[in-house]
N, C-alpha and C positions, 0 to 999 in steps of 0.2 A: 643873060636876061636881064633888060632893064625895066626898073621897076620905081614909080613914083608917087607919090612925095616920099621922101624918107629922110625923118620920122614922119610918121602919120598916127592921127587919131581915129580916122572913121574909114577910109578905103585906101587901096593900094590898086594902081592901075598898071597892068602889065603889058607894055608894048609890043612884044615880040611874040606872045602866045596868042592861039587860036582859038576860038568858042570850042566846046568838045574835048580839048585836052585836059590831062587829069594833072592834078597838084596835092602837096602835102604841106602843112606848114607843122614845124616842130619848134618847142620850146627850147631854152639853154641846157637842159638836161637831155636833149635828144627824143623826148616824149612827143609823139603826134598828136597835135591838138587840132587840128582840122584834116580832113581829106575828102576833096570834091572834085569835082570837073566844071573847067570853066565855063561860065555860061556867056559872057561877056569880059572885057578887058579888065574889069571891075571886081576885088575882092572887098566885101565888108570884113572888116577887122575890129569893129565897133564892140564886139563882145569879150574879146581878147583883154586879159591884164596887161597893164603896161609891164615893157620889157623889151627882151631882144630875141627875133625869132629868126627861122629858116624858112625860106620857101623853095620845094624841091618838085621840078619838072622832070620830064623826060630825059632833057638834054642838061640842065644846070642846076645849081643851087645859088641863091643870093638872100644876103642878111637884111633884115630890114627891123626898125624901131618902132615898137608900138607906144605913143604916147600916153 
């Protein structure tokens, strides 16, 4: 999965996912902090505290940094 920008402070864009696909965002401790269905290729991460996160989809897991 390709996501950008990384690091980011507001949004991440997922270039290989389609609308309607589900995803989970977990923190470094493995705690799921968000679980949702993609409405467009953009995910709002503005409310997450700064840190390292993992986004899991049906096919892959990627790491991103929230500034």
